[in-house]
C-alpha positions, 0 to 999 in steps of 0.5 A: 551498439546493438540492442543485446549490448544496451541490454547487457550493459544496463543490466551491469549497470543495475547489479553495479548499483546494488553492490554499492547499495548493499554496502554503503546502505547497510553500513550507513544504518548501522552506523546511524543506529549504532551512534545516532544521526549528525546535525541537520543537513540544509533543506530548502525549507524546515521540516517541523511538522511532526507532533509528539502528541497524539491528536496531531498525527499524521501531519496535522490532519485532524483524528476521527474514528472513521478515518483512522479505522478503529472498530476492525472493519475489513471495509476499512482496508478495502477503502484504503486500496479503493483510494490507493488504486484512485491515486495510482490511476488519477493522482500520479501522473501517468508514467510518472516514476513516482507511480512504482512506489504506488503500485507496490504499495498496492500490492503490499496492501492487498496482501495485508488483506489477504493475511487478515482475511486468513487469520494471520494477524491476532489482532485485526483492529490493530492491523487495520488502524495500523495499515489505515495511518500508515496510508494516510501519512503517505498520502498526506506526504504526497498531497503536501508535495504536489501542492507545493507545501514543502515545509510539511514534506518529510525531508525523506519523502522531498528526496524521493518525490523530487528525484521522481520528478527529475528523472534523475535515478533508476526505477530501483532508485525510485523504489528504494527511495520510497521505501526508505521514505515509507519504512525508515522514516514512516514506520517508527511514527506509525508502529509508535502511534498504533501501539508496540503492545497488546492489551495483555501488556504482550510485545507485538514484535513476534507478529512484525517479525513473523510479516518478513516471510510474507514479505518475502513471498510477495518481493519476486512477483512485485519485483518482476510485475514493475520491471514489466510494466515500468523498468524492465533493469528494476530485477535484473540485479540477480543476474547469473554470476553475481554475488547479488541476489534476491536475499541479499537485496530483501535484507535491506529491507529486513534490516530497514523494518527492525530499526523502525521498531527499534526506533518506536521503541525510542519514542514509546520510552521517551520520558518527555515530549521534549525528548520524544521530539529529539528522538523524532529529529533523529529518525528524520535525519536517518532517513535524510542520510539513507535517501541521500545515500540512494540517490547517489548510488542510483542515478544515471550515469553520463550518457544514460536516462529514462527513455527506455523506461519511460517508452516501455511504461507507455506500452506496457502498463501506465495508469489509466487516467479515465479509470473509474471504480463505476465502469468496466475496464476497455481490456476487460470487456466481454469477460464473463462476470459474476451476478446476482440471481434476479429473484431470491438473491438477497435476504435478511437473516437472524443475527444481523447478517444478510444472505447474498447469493452470486453466480458465476457464469459456466463461460468463466474459464479462470471462475469468479473472484472478487468482492461483495460491497453493501451500501446504504444511504450512500455508506459502505456498510460492509464487504465480503470477499468471493471466489467461486469456479465456473458455473457455481452458486453460492450464498454468502452470509455477509455480517452486518455491525449494529449501526449499519442494521439499524441503518438498513431497517431505517432505510429499508433498501440496499445496494449490493455491488459485485466487484472484481479486481484485475491484476492486469489493469490494477483497479477495481471493476464494478461489474453489477449493480443493482438495487433491491428493496429489503422488507423488515423480518419479522423479529425486527418489528 
């Protein structure tokens, strides 16, 4: 069989898989929401880790204001993205099938950060808190699974992680299994804990629904990147001449997000911890049933296997185990980078702001885009995005919180890092690191 025929066969296989998923998954979702899930399925270890009390969320990890990002700081989302890149490159093995979702989650969180900067969310404190605990619950599930603490891993995530390790389903199967654990399982608990209404008692549902349109904008670019880097069959379901298209498969995700919100409402409306635990068990069973449905419908058939996708990953974009946020990626060495001027590049201003001047070299044909990271006493105290055209120079006012200003006055020195990110390699790349001594302005003395 020639290469063209094999590719055509693979595309036909993926289209058939999604046709069945479009019918069976949506039908299963509707049935489980309407009638509730049945008895718990047999598992290798019972799962009883979910805590109806707020203090234990997620998965028994101790809570703190810093860990849960309750101050609305943009640095919280930046730190979450940094951790996602670290895990993608150094925790998940190179070309492991779990990497498909890991990269997807990075792209979604990067979009959330852009929407926060653009003012899309009316309450940045709420979205920052939700974003942080949403990521933490995924991190904890993966870490527990990777270290053998299977009883602490929700059933839907066990199936997703185990299936990725066994390399038994296609790329779209790995993606949908993890999205199922993320949305059908985790999201209801995260929404419930973050809060379904604002301080004025108004529901956050309109904002939740409005994000569907933004997610739709991200959907095609992400699938294209996943198809290029990991498995070329991931986005083949929308081949010409079929009734399955982007909108058809995307509506599955929209339905899952709607179900998550409704399940969060059920948790919030529970009259006791006992009732809330019963609802939680129902959510777990719904997600487990969905996972089994996806696993069966995306499994490789006899004679098929992951060899082609694994070879593609190694060639076009697996993780970089030597990745470090402190050194430029080999793929980007020699690329023009933004710099801090040697003199007058850093000034303290009234009102709690630091003025940082950045220059983009004229040789940067695409301009310079990245993030200013300010650190004092080994702590990140502020971040600020920048975008400059080639040859441009601009001074940014980076506002500091009151504790950050106090720390800065005590230390008297500030580390300013100019960081840029590359879609091609994924990781944050630090181009310039420089320590500048600040003198206290007169109005602070």
